[in-house]
C-alpha positions as CSV (number, residue, x, y, z in Angstrom):
1,M,113.3,89.5,247.4
2,T,115.0,90.2,251.3
3,L,112.5,90.4,253.8
4,A,113.7,89.2,256.9
5,P,115.8,92.8,258.0
6,D,112.4,94.8,256.9
7,A,110.1,92.6,259.0
8,A,112.9,92.4,262.0
9,R,112.8,96.2,262.3
10,S,108.4,96.5,261.9
11,T,108.4,94.0,264.4
12,G,111.4,95.5,266.5
13,A,112.2,91.3,267.0
14,S,115.6,90.1,268.3
15,R,118.2,89.6,265.6
16,S,119.3,86.8,267.6
17,V,118.2,83.0,266.7
18,R,114.7,82.0,268.2
19,P,115.0,80.6,271.2
20,R,113.1,77.2,271.8
21,S,112.5,77.1,275.4
22,W,109.3,77.8,276.7
23,L,109.8,81.0,277.1
24,G,110.7,81.6,274.1
25,W,107.1,80.8,272.9
26,A,106.0,83.0,275.9
27,I,107.3,86.3,274.4
28,S,107.7,85.6,271.3
29,T,105.7,88.3,268.3
30,D,105.8,85.6,265.5
31,H,102.4,85.5,264.5
32,K,102.7,81.9,263.9
33,R,103.8,81.0,267.3
34,I,101.4,83.4,268.7
35,G,98.8,82.0,266.9
36,L,99.7,78.4,267.8
37,L,99.5,79.0,271.2
38,T,96.1,80.2,270.6
39,M,94.9,77.5,268.7
40,G,96.7,75.1,271.0
41,T,95.1,76.3,274.3
42,A,91.6,76.7,272.6
43,V,91.7,72.7,271.5
44,V,92.8,71.8,275.1
45,L,89.8,73.9,276.5
46,L,87.5,72.3,274.0
47,F,87.9,68.7,275.2
48,L,88.0,69.8,278.5
49,M,84.6,71.4,277.6
50,G,83.4,68.2,276.0
51,I,83.8,66.6,279.6
52,L,81.9,69.0,281.4
53,A,79.2,68.1,278.3
54,L,79.8,64.1,278.9
55,L,78.8,64.6,282.3
56,M,75.9,66.6,281.5
57,R,74.5,63.7,279.6
58,S,75.7,61.1,281.8
59,Q,73.0,63.1,284.4
60,L,70.3,63.5,281.4
61,A,70.7,59.9,279.9
62,Q,67.8,58.8,281.9
63,P,64.8,60.7,284.2
64,E,65.1,61.6,287.6
65,Q,68.8,60.9,287.8
66,Q,71.0,62.3,290.5
67,V,74.1,62.0,289.7
68,F,75.0,65.6,290.4
69,S,73.3,68.5,292.6
70,P,71.3,71.1,290.6
71,D,73.6,73.5,292.0
72,L,76.5,71.8,290.3
73,Y,75.1,71.1,287.4
74,N,74.3,74.8,286.4
75,Q,77.6,75.4,286.9
76,L,78.5,72.5,284.4
77,F,76.2,73.9,281.8
78,S,77.4,77.5,282.8
79,I,80.9,77.0,281.9
80,H,80.4,74.9,279.3
81,G,78.3,77.4,277.2
82,S,80.9,79.5,278.4
83,G,84.0,78.1,277.3
84,M,83.1,76.8,274.0
85,I,81.8,80.7,273.2
86,Y,84.4,82.8,274.7
87,M,87.6,80.6,274.8
88,V,87.1,77.5,272.3
89,M,85.4,78.6,268.9
90,T,86.3,82.6,269.1
91,P,89.7,82.5,270.1
92,F,90.2,79.3,267.2
93,A,88.9,81.3,265.1
94,I,90.9,84.2,265.3
95,G,94.1,82.1,266.2
96,L,93.5,80.7,262.9
97,G,93.6,84.0,261.5
98,V,96.8,85.4,263.4
99,Y,98.2,82.6,261.7
100,L,97.1,82.7,258.3
101,V,96.0,85.9,257.4
102,P,99.9,87.2,257.3
103,L,101.2,84.1,255.1
104,Q,98.2,84.9,252.6
105,V,98.9,88.2,252.1
106,G,102.7,87.7,251.8
107,A,103.3,89.4,254.8
108,P,106.5,88.8,256.7
109,A,104.7,90.2,260.1
110,I,101.8,90.4,261.8
111,A,100.3,93.7,262.2
112,M,101.1,94.9,265.7
113,P,103.0,92.1,267.2
114,R,103.2,92.9,270.5
115,T,99.2,94.1,270.9
116,T,99.1,90.3,269.4
117,L,101.2,88.9,271.8
118,F,99.1,90.7,274.8
119,G,96.2,89.8,273.4
120,Y,96.8,86.3,273.3
121,W,97.9,86.3,277.4
122,L,94.8,88.4,278.1
123,Y,92.5,85.1,276.6
124,A,94.9,82.7,278.4
125,L,94.0,84.5,281.9
126,G,90.6,85.0,281.4
127,A,89.9,81.0,281.0
128,V,92.5,80.1,283.5
129,L,90.0,82.7,285.9
130,M,86.9,81.3,284.8
131,L,88.0,78.0,285.4
132,T,89.2,78.5,288.7
133,G,85.5,79.1,290.1
134,F,85.5,75.5,290.4
135,A,87.8,75.5,293.2
136,M,86.2,78.2,295.2
137,P,83.9,77.2,298.0
138,T,81.1,78.3,296.8
139,G,81.4,76.7,293.4
140,A,81.7,78.0,289.6
141,H,79.5,80.6,287.8
142,A,76.2,79.1,287.8
143,D,73.7,81.6,285.6
144,G,74.8,80.7,282.0
145,W,76.9,82.4,279.4
146,F,74.6,84.9,279.0
147,S,74.5,86.1,283.1
148,Y,70.9,87.8,283.3
149,P,70.6,89.9,286.0
150,P,69.1,90.0,288.6
151,M,69.5,86.0,288.7
152,A,73.5,87.3,288.2
153,S,73.8,90.0,291.2
154,S,75.5,88.8,294.9
155,V,71.9,88.9,296.3
156,Y,70.9,85.5,294.0
157,T,74.6,84.3,293.5
158,P,76.6,85.0,296.1
159,G,80.5,83.9,296.0
160,N,83.2,84.2,293.9
161,G,82.4,81.9,290.7
162,T,80.4,84.9,289.0
163,P,83.0,87.6,290.0
164,L,85.7,85.3,288.6
165,W,83.7,84.6,285.2
166,I,83.0,88.6,284.9
167,V,86.7,89.2,284.9
168,G,88.0,86.0,283.3
169,V,85.6,87.2,280.1
170,F,86.5,90.3,280.1
171,A,89.9,89.9,280.1
172,A,89.6,86.8,277.1
173,T,87.4,89.2,275.3
174,V,89.7,92.5,275.4
175,G,92.1,89.9,274.3
176,S,90.3,88.8,271.3
177,L,89.6,92.1,270.6
178,G,93.5,93.1,270.2
179,M,94.2,90.0,267.8
180,G,91.1,90.9,265.6
181,W,92.4,94.6,265.2
182,A,96.0,93.4,263.9
183,V,94.9,90.7,261.9
184,L,92.3,93.3,260.2
185,W,95.3,95.9,259.9
186,T,97.2,93.0,258.1
187,A,95.1,92.4,255.9
188,L,94.8,95.9,254.5
189,R,98.0,97.3,255.1
190,K,100.8,94.8,254.8
191,R,99.6,93.0,252.1
192,A,102.2,92.2,249.5
193,R,102.8,93.8,245.9
194,G,99.9,92.7,243.5
195,M,97.8,91.3,246.1
196,T,94.8,93.8,245.6
197,M,91.7,93.6,247.8
198,L,90.2,91.3,245.1
199,R,93.1,89.0,245.0
200,L,93.0,88.1,248.8
201,P,92.2,83.7,249.3
202,I,88.7,83.3,250.5
203,F,90.0,83.1,253.9
204,T,91.3,86.1,254.6
205,W,88.6,87.7,253.3
206,S,86.3,85.4,255.6
207,M,89.1,87.2,258.7
208,I,88.1,90.5,257.3
209,A,84.3,90.2,258.0
210,S,84.6,88.4,261.4
211,T,87.6,91.6,262.7
212,L,84.8,93.7,261.5
213,M,82.0,92.5,263.5
214,V,84.6,91.6,266.5
215,I,85.6,95.6,266.7
216,G,81.9,96.7,266.2
217,A,80.0,94.1,268.6
218,F,82.9,92.9,271.5
219,P,82.9,96.7,272.9
220,S,79.3,95.9,273.6
221,L,80.0,92.8,275.7
222,L,82.8,94.9,277.9
223,A,79.7,97.5,278.4
224,A,77.6,94.6,279.2
225,L,80.0,93.1,282.1
226,T,80.7,96.5,283.3
227,L,77.4,96.6,284.5
228,L,76.8,93.2,285.7
229,A,80.3,94.3,287.8
230,I,78.1,97.4,289.2
231,G,75.1,95.5,290.0
232,R,77.4,92.8,292.0
233,V,78.5,95.8,293.8
234,E,75.2,97.8,294.0
235,P,72.5,94.9,293.5
236,S,69.7,97.9,294.0
237,V,70.5,98.6,290.2
238,F,69.0,95.9,289.3
239,D,65.9,96.2,291.0
240,S,64.6,98.5,287.9
241,N,63.7,96.4,284.6
242,V,64.9,99.1,282.8
243,W,68.9,97.9,283.6
244,N,68.0,94.4,283.3
245,I,66.4,94.7,279.8
246,G,69.7,97.1,278.6
247,Y,72.0,94.5,280.2
248,Q,69.6,92.0,277.2
249,H,70.6,94.5,274.9
250,L,73.8,95.5,275.4
251,F,74.7,91.1,275.9
252,W,72.7,90.9,272.9
253,F,74.8,93.3,270.8
254,Y,77.2,90.9,271.0
255,G,75.7,87.9,271.2
256,H,74.5,87.8,267.5
257,P,77.9,88.9,265.8
258,V,79.8,86.4,267.8
259,V,77.6,83.8,266.1
260,Y,79.4,84.8,263.2
261,V,82.6,85.3,264.2
262,M,82.8,81.9,265.1
263,F,81.1,81.0,261.5
264,F,82.3,83.0,259.0
265,P,86.3,81.9,259.5
266,Y,85.4,78.1,259.4
267,L,83.6,79.2,256.2
268,G,86.4,80.9,255.0
269,A,88.4,77.5,255.6
270,V,85.9,75.4,254.2
271,G,86.0,77.3,251.2
272,E,89.7,76.8,250.6
273,V,89.5,73.3,251.2
274,L,86.9,72.6,248.4
275,A,88.5,74.6,245.9
276,V,92.0,72.7,246.6
277,F,90.2,68.8,246.3
278,S,87.8,70.0,243.8
279,R,90.7,70.7,241.5
280,R,89.2,74.5,240.7
281,R,88.7,77.8,241.4
282,F,86.5,78.8,244.1
283,F,83.0,79.7,242.6
284,G,81.5,82.8,243.1
285,Y,84.3,84.3,244.6
286,K,83.5,88.1,244.2
287,G,79.5,87.6,245.1
288,T,81.0,85.6,248.3
289,V,83.1,88.5,249.0
290,I,80.1,91.3,248.8
291,S,78.1,88.5,250.9
292,L,80.1,88.1,253.7
293,L,80.6,91.9,254.1
294,V,76.6,92.5,254.4
295,F,76.5,89.6,256.2
296,A,79.2,90.7,258.8
297,A,76.7,94.3,258.5
298,L,73.1,92.8,259.0
299,S,74.4,90.6,262.1
300,M,74.4,94.4,263.8
301,S,70.6,94.5,263.6
302,V,68.8,91.3,264.3
303,W,69.9,91.0,268.1
304,G,66.3,91.7,269.1
305,H,65.1,88.6,267.5
306,H,67.0,86.4,271.0
307,M,64.4,89.2,273.3
308,F,61.3,88.5,271.7
309,A,60.1,86.7,274.6
310,T,60.7,89.8,276.8
311,G,57.8,91.9,275.4
312,Q,60.8,94.5,274.5
313,A,61.6,94.2,271.1
314,T,60.1,95.2,268.0
315,N,59.0,91.9,266.6
316,D,58.5,92.7,262.9
317,Y,62.1,94.6,262.7
318,Y,64.0,92.1,264.3
319,S,61.9,89.4,262.2
320,L,62.8,91.2,259.1
321,T,66.3,92.0,259.4
322,S,67.0,88.1,260.5
323,I,65.1,86.7,257.6
324,A,67.1,88.9,255.2
325,L,70.3,86.9,256.5
326,L,69.1,84.6,254.3
327,V,69.6,86.6,250.8
328,P,73.9,86.5,251.8
329,A,73.6,83.1,253.7
330,G,72.0,81.9,250.3
331,I,74.7,83.4,248.5
332,E,77.8,81.6,250.3
333,Y,76.0,78.3,250.1
334,F,75.6,78.4,246.4
335,A,79.2,79.2,246.2
336,L,80.5,75.8,248.0
337,V,78.5,74.1,246.4
338,G,78.9,75.6,243.2
339,T,82.9,75.3,243.8
340,V,82.2,71.2,244.1
341,L,79.9,70.6,241.0
342,G,82.2,69.9,238.2
343,G,85.0,69.3,240.0
344,Q,87.6,66.6,239.8
345,L,86.8,65.4,243.9
346,V,89.4,64.0,245.9
347,F,87.9,62.9,249.0
348,T,91.1,63.5,251.9
349,T,90.0,63.7,255.6
350,P,89.6,67.6,255.2
351,M,87.9,67.5,252.2
352,L,85.2,65.0,254.1
353,F,84.9,67.6,256.9
354,A,84.2,70.1,254.5
355,L,81.5,68.0,252.6
356,A,79.9,67.2,256.2
357,F,79.7,71.3,256.9
358,I,77.6,72.1,254.1
359,P,74.2,70.2,255.1
360,Q,74.9,69.9,258.6
361,F,75.4,74.4,258.8
362,L,72.1,74.3,257.0
363,I,70.3,72.5,259.7
364,G,71.5,74.8,261.8
365,G,71.0,77.8,260.1
366,L,67.3,76.9,258.7
367,S,66.3,76.5,262.3
368,G,68.2,79.9,263.4
369,I,65.5,81.9,260.6
370,M,62.7,79.4,262.6
371,V,63.5,80.8,266.1
372,G,63.8,84.3,264.3
373,T,60.2,84.3,263.6
374,P,58.3,85.6,266.7
375,V,55.5,83.0,266.6
376,I,57.9,80.2,266.4
377,D,59.9,81.9,268.8
378,Y,56.9,82.2,271.2
379,H,56.4,78.4,271.3
380,V,59.8,77.1,271.6
381,T,61.8,79.7,273.6
382,D,64.3,78.2,276.7
383,S,63.4,75.0,275.3
384,Y,66.0,71.8,273.7
385,F,64.6,73.1,269.8
386,V,67.0,76.2,271.0
387,V,69.8,73.9,273.1
388,A,69.7,71.5,269.1
389,H,69.4,75.1,266.8
390,L,72.8,76.7,269.1
391,H,74.9,73.2,268.2
392,Y,74.0,72.7,264.7
393,V,75.3,76.1,264.0
394,L,78.5,75.7,266.6
395,F,79.4,71.7,266.2
396,A,77.9,70.2,263.1
397,G,78.9,73.4,261.6
398,S,81.8,75.5,263.0
399,A,83.4,72.7,264.6
400,F,83.8,70.8,261.4
401,G,85.0,73.2,259.7
402,L,87.3,73.7,262.4
403,F,89.0,69.8,261.8
404,A,88.3,70.6,258.1
405,A,91.2,73.9,258.9
406,V,93.0,71.7,261.1
407,Y,93.4,68.4,258.5
408,F,94.1,71.0,255.8
409,W,96.5,73.2,257.4
410,W,98.4,70.8,260.2
411,P,101.1,70.2,257.3
412,K,101.9,73.4,256.3
413,V,102.2,74.4,260.6
414,T,104.4,71.1,261.7
415,G,106.1,69.8,258.3
416,F,104.6,66.9,258.5
417,L,101.0,64.8,257.8
418,L,98.2,63.5,260.0
419,D,96.9,59.6,259.5
420,E,94.2,59.8,257.2
421,R,92.9,56.4,258.2
422,L,92.7,57.7,262.1
423,G,91.1,61.0,260.5
424,R,88.4,59.3,258.5
425,V,87.8,57.2,261.7
426,H,87.6,60.5,263.3
427,F,84.9,62.0,261.2
428,V,82.6,59.1,260.9
429,L,82.2,58.8,264.6
430,L,81.6,62.8,264.7
431,V,79.1,62.6,262.2
432,I,77.3,59.8,263.5
433,G,77.8,61.0,267.0
434,T,76.8,65.0,266.2
435,N,73.7,63.8,264.2
436,L,72.5,61.3,267.2
437,T,73.4,63.9,270.0
438,F,71.8,66.8,269.1
439,L,68.8,65.8,266.1
440,P,66.9,64.5,269.1
441,M,67.2,67.5,270.3
442,F,65.0,69.3,268.1
443,W,62.0,67.1,269.1
444,L,62.7,67.4,272.8
445,G,62.0,70.8,272.6
446,Q,58.5,71.0,270.1
447,F,57.5,68.1,272.9
448,G,58.0,70.8,275.4
449,M,61.6,70.1,277.3
450,P,63.0,73.1,278.8
451,R,66.4,74.1,278.7
452,R,68.8,74.1,281.4
453,V,67.5,71.7,283.9
454,A,69.2,69.2,286.1
455,T,66.6,66.3,286.0
456,Y,63.3,65.6,284.4
457,P,60.1,63.5,285.5
458,E,59.4,60.3,284.0
459,W,56.1,61.0,282.8
460,A,56.8,64.0,281.2
461,G,58.1,61.3,278.1
462,F,61.7,62.4,276.9
463,G,63.7,59.5,278.5
464,A,64.1,57.6,275.4
465,L,65.0,60.7,273.2
466,N,67.6,61.9,276.1
467,L,69.3,58.5,276.5
468,V,69.5,58.7,272.4
469,S,71.1,62.0,272.7
470,S,73.7,60.7,275.5
471,I,74.7,57.6,273.5
472,G,75.3,60.4,270.6
473,A,77.6,62.0,272.8
474,A,79.7,58.7,273.5
475,F,80.1,58.8,269.6
476,L,81.4,62.3,270.3
477,A,84.0,61.1,272.4
478,A,85.2,58.6,270.9
479,G,85.6,60.9,267.7
480,M,87.8,63.2,269.6
481,I,89.6,59.9,271.2
482,A,90.6,59.1,267.8
483,F,91.4,62.9,267.1
484,A,94.1,62.9,269.8
485,M,95.6,59.8,269.0
486,N,96.1,61.3,265.8
487,I,97.8,64.2,266.9
488,Q,99.8,61.7,268.7
489,V,100.6,59.4,266.1
490,S,101.6,62.3,264.1
491,F,104.6,64.4,266.5
492,R,105.3,60.5,267.2
493,R,106.0,59.2,263.7
494,R,106.7,62.3,261.9
495,P,105.5,61.4,258.6
496,K,107.2,64.5,256.6
497,A,105.4,66.7,254.1
498,P,106.1,68.5,251.2
499,A,105.8,72.4,250.8
500,D,102.6,71.8,249.3
501,P,101.0,68.4,249.6
502,W,97.9,69.4,248.5
503,Q,98.7,71.6,245.3
504,G,97.2,74.4,247.6
505,H,95.8,78.0,246.1
506,S,97.2,80.4,248.5
507,L,100.6,81.7,248.7
508,E,100.8,80.2,251.9
509,W,101.7,76.7,249.9
510,A,104.1,78.9,248.6
511,T,106.9,78.9,251.5
512,A,108.5,75.8,253.3
513,S,106.8,73.7,255.8
514,P,106.6,75.0,258.2
515,P,107.5,78.4,257.3
516,P,110.6,80.5,258.2
517,R,110.5,83.3,261.0
518,Y,109.6,85.8,258.1
519,N,107.2,83.4,256.1
520,F,109.3,84.1,253.1
521,T,112.9,84.3,252.2
522,P,115.1,85.0,248.6
523,H,115.2,81.2,248.3
524,L,111.5,81.3,248.9
525,P,110.4,83.9,246.8
526,L,106.5,85.1,246.4
527,P,105.1,83.9,242.6
528,P,103.5,86.5,240.9
529,I,100.0,87.4,242.2
530,T,97.5,87.5,239.7
531,S,94.5,86.3,241.3
532,N,93.0,85.0,244.8
533,A,94.8,81.7,243.9
534,P,98.4,82.6,242.5
535,L,99.9,79.4,242.8
536,L,97.2,77.9,240.9
537,D,97.7,80.3,238.3
538,A,101.2,79.4,238.2
539,R,100.3,75.6,237.3
540,T,98.5,76.2,234.7
541,R,100.5,78.9,233.3
542,Q,103.3,76.1,233.6
543,G,101.0,73.2,231.9
544,Q,100.1,75.5,228.7
545,G,103.6,76.6,228.5
546,R,104.8,72.8,228.2
547,A,101.3,72.4,226.3
């Protein structure tokens, strides 16, 4: 099986040895390098956004504190929210697909490699532009990750922070679109012989569903940002409420599907981890595939539940479509639980993160159905209840899936292992910190604390719960320090990992660690592909042969 020459022709790559300099990484069309650049950039930004969160929690730990001015606090929460959504969770998910999907489908390279590389650099440029706002005399963008007009117009938000934010988010979104297209096209058109659609690993299916939403919903954000840019030049555009509400419709048509772009890839990663460390096949494979596609389709119909309080949304319709999401979501949860039940569980670090993902994301999902119900949403809109819901989705859920993926595929990417003891410390600190930080926010919202406030009066009675939340943030910081130490120890000691340290199920574990330039070689041929778990099939056949 000779793949390298074909791959070289298909990518237009040089036949020379891959350069190891920074320039070699910057211009490489190897999907693995592009995926690593994307995920590495996202992880660096994750630490930066975490620092912004700690600064906010220091302000809110006690009532009537003035650690920062209200304007600077607005900049902190706006860039933190924008960074986590546009620059961390979404790009990491897409970068994981860029790295893994060609390997999992048995392809020597990604489709549209130059587009994929260009997409990464647009994303990196967007992140730099967004953060550059802090260096401006008037400060960074301060109107939230949603940037509603007319507050985001030049009349109410003068200076260069918001224009930099608009251009940065626009560039990053175009980059994500390009990378998403490449991942989808690879899964659909570059599969190895025998890799039918219903033999794709569950992670690849999660990327297919995600990239369909990227292609369907992300252009709406580009249209909204264009409208916002026009309003910066001509503020009278937003004198009419029609344009203000129209912006919200455009924004939330993107804003709800993107939640699932930040969820599905991590759900797929958790599914892979649970199956491997339960020593059994992924349970309910076909039902989960169908549910992912149905979920992706329904996600395009629920955006209006973010607009109940405006009085400009059809409550019955958007409430019905929001509640309908319970059906495919329930199938996916039963599949995860069914994979674990009856299995021979191995409690490695990735398995611990995957197991914690299930109940924690469930809290985020169920509270999402609550805010998708008009009568409840009217009560909790713009309160800390919504902050708690969002963070249980994107941190207690998706971030735990992210770390499960990192610990699981780290030996494949680097060729050496992460430390299990530090990994368990990281896990324990994150479980404690996540629930101490975000669970009290449900009660804060129920008791009436509004979101996006720089301080609060002592008589409101929010102090004790905010202090608990800030203590939890310190645990999260300690957990992230443990994660950084684990990476540093792994690179320093380099404990060598075999090609398949976990007895994996999918094709990426059939090649070397790290994989060669074109993934598979004549010395590392593809095994027969007879299901979505070809390596498990091969081990089963060998066991039967010995018997």
